[in-house]
C-alpha positions, 0 to 999 in steps of 0.5 A: 128700538125707536126714538120718538121725536115730537115734531110739533114744536120746532124750537124744542125737540123732546126725545122720548125713549121706549121701554126697550131703550130705557132698559138698554140705558139702565144696563149701560149705567150698571155696566159703567158702575161695575167697571168703575168699582172693579177698577177702584178695587184693583187700585186698592189691591195694588196698593195693598200688594205694594205695602206688603212688598215694602214691608217684606223688603224692610224686614229682610233689610232688618235681617228678620227673614222669618217675618219677611217670609210670612209677609211674602207667603201672604202675597203668595196667597194673593198672587201665586204666579207673581214671579218677583215674589216667588224669587224673593221667597226662594231667596229668603228660604235659601238664607234660612237654610230651607233648601227644599222650599227655596227650590220649590219657589225657584222652580215656580219663578223660573217657569214664568221667566226667561231671565238669568238675573237670579243666577247672580243673586247672592241669596242663592249662594247657600244652595249652589252645591245642590244638584238641583241648582245646576239643572235649573241653571242649565234650563234657564240659560237655554231659555235665555239664549232662545230669547236673547241670543247665544252667550259666546262663552257661557262656561266662563260666564257661569264661573264669573256669575258664581264668583259674583254671588260669593263676592256679595254673600253674607251682606244680608246678615251684616248689621253695621250697628253690631260690629262684633257680629259683623266681623264674623261675616267679614272673616268669611267674606275675606276667605271667599274674596281670596278664593275669588281672586285666585280664580280670576287670576287664572281666568285673566292669565289665559283669556285676558280681562272678561269681555262684555261681548263674550260673557255679558255685563253681569259676568264683567261686574263680577270681575270688577267687584273682585278687584274692587274688594281686593288689596291695593297692590292687586287693584293697581295691577289690574287697573290698566286692563280694566281701563283698556277694556273700558276704552274698547267698550268691553267693560263698563266705564262706571266700573273704571270710575269706581276703581279710580276713586278707590285707588286714589283714596288709598293714595291719599288723593282726592276722589274724582267721582264721589263714589267712596263713602264713610261710616261714622260708628259714633253717630251710626250713619254714613257720610261723604267727605266733601274736602276729599273730592276734587272740584265737587261743584262739577262732580255730576259732569264727570259722573255723567261722562262715566255712565254714573247717575247724579251724586244726589241719587247715588248717595240716597243708597246710604241715606246721605244728602248731598248738600255741598255749598260752593 
């Protein structure tokens, strides 16, 4: 390839391209257009996938599990190796009692993943007694430890993971606008909560409060939630142990903050961190009582010290807007 320069005019350099150069330039332009169109198509596909994910999540929240499955099967047809979608499909099939399908997608998900997050996912409470669950769990723990190091007390961690699943079980079926139906699930949960508390009592009597360095944060979360959902006397009894563990870094400070608020509310005292919200059945919405919070103007300072996010973000979970005025 040659570049021909007209040297007859020193003020003007006319560059002329031979045929080979023209072909190269044309090919380069075509290549740019191809990648530009390809990138644009990828963006469109990503946006489409995001919309489907949002739709599936909304249907699950609305307790329309079969419709959510249909949407996620569409996503599976687009990206059959998407780990997150395969986990979601496995969970939905578990919730609908389709155990074989649940394990089909669970096996696909874990084949591409070394995390253990799903081992505390309450969607899988309904397949806990299936022998395939124990095999997948063992395989996943092995992969997790290879990548992240050994879990010091994994038998206790497994026990607490299952207790966490039981603590969170049935929430996916509850509709606050249908209190009579919700009451059925609350009765089931009360039974599970009593069972969990008995097991935790046994664990703590022998080993003390579960240490984060021995069982991990998720297992520690199980212990906290069991106490958080227990009766007032049980909360007061366990409070000193959680406080001591939090001071030593063996429990999360945010768990301590939530328990403090829960106890104070039951003592008719103002909460410190604004963690406790209320539900108005007449207006069918959640709300927070500013008058029942100590010094609301400084609440985010206190929350930050305990590892909690800002109150404005926290309340979005319940579609509550923080609009406190001094």
